[in-house]
N, C-alpha and C positions, 0 to 999 in steps of 0.2 A: 858919958858917951860911949866909951869903949864897952861897957856892959851891953849896952843897946845893939851895937854892932856885932858883938859875939852872939848874942840872942838871935839875931837875924841870920847870921852865918850858919848857926845851928838848925835853924828852921829851913834854910836853903839846902842844907845837906839832908834833912828829912824829906824834903821834896824830891831831890835827886834818888834818894833811896827808894821811894814810892815808885817813881818812874822806872827806874832800872830794875826794882824788885819785881814789878808787875810784868816787865818784859821777860825777866829770868824764869818766873813761874810758868810762863807760857811757851817757853823754848820746846819742851817735849811735844806740846800740841802743835807747835809750828812744823815740826818734823812730820806729824800726821796730816798737815793741812788744815787743822781745826782751830788755829790760834785766833784769839780775838783781843781787842784792846779792853783791858778790865778798867773799871772806874778809877782804881788807884793811879793808874798811868796817867789819866786826865787831871786828877787832883794833884798829882805830884808835879806835873809840868805847870799847872796854874800856880802852885806854891812857889815853884822856882821862879816864874815870871814876877810875881809880886814881890817876893822877898829880894830878888835881884835888883829890881827897880828901887826898893827901899834901900839897900845896900850902897848902890851908886849915889843916891841923894844923901845918904849919911856920910859918905866919904867926901863928897863935894861940900857939904856943911862943914866939915872939919878942915877944909882946904887942902885935903890929900890929893895928890896926882891921880887921875883916874885915866886909864889907858882906853881912850874911846874906841879905838879901832878893835881892840880885843872884845870890849863889852858889845860893840855892834855886831861882830861875828858870832859871839854867843847868843845875842838876841835874835839874830836871823836864823840860826840853827834851831833855837827854841820855838820861833814862830812856825817853822817848818813842822817840827814835831807836833806841836799844839794843833796845827791845822789838820795834820794827818789823823791824829787820835780823836780829834773832836768830830770830823766828818764821818769817820768809819767807827765810832764808839758803839752804835746800835747793832752793827752787823754781826751775825753769828759766826762768821768765818771771814778772816782777813787773808789776802794773798800773802803767801809766804815771803815774796820780795818786798813787799811793802812793810810787812811787820819787821823783817830784818833791817830795813833802812831806818826805822824808828830806833832800834837797838843801837845800830851804828852810829847814828847821829847823836844819840845820848852818850855814847862812850866817847866820841870825839870831843862832844862839849866838855865832858869832865877832863879829858887830858889837855884841852885848851886852858881850862881854869887852873890846872895844876902846873903844866909846863911852860905856858906863855908868860914870861916875867918882864 
């Protein structure tokens, strides 16, 4: 079971990398007002959602303690990110502040995962 958990943690990190990487590649365009949500950002957020749900299920299956408040906060942030990216995915230009909010929420989600013990 540990191998399976490590596999899904790795996939979860790949999702985070796709979401944050997509944001970072558009930072220069954000300065010019031409940033857009690239497909990698949507796919990364969806990967995070699916693998995160699987990881919670695997932890509970092994009778590990799961911090439901932490998971709820991370899920709420991810749903906001997913909603913004999904709704605005076809637009050629996304407002600077909206694009920045997605990057900020992604970063906050990462720090919650790492620092909240």
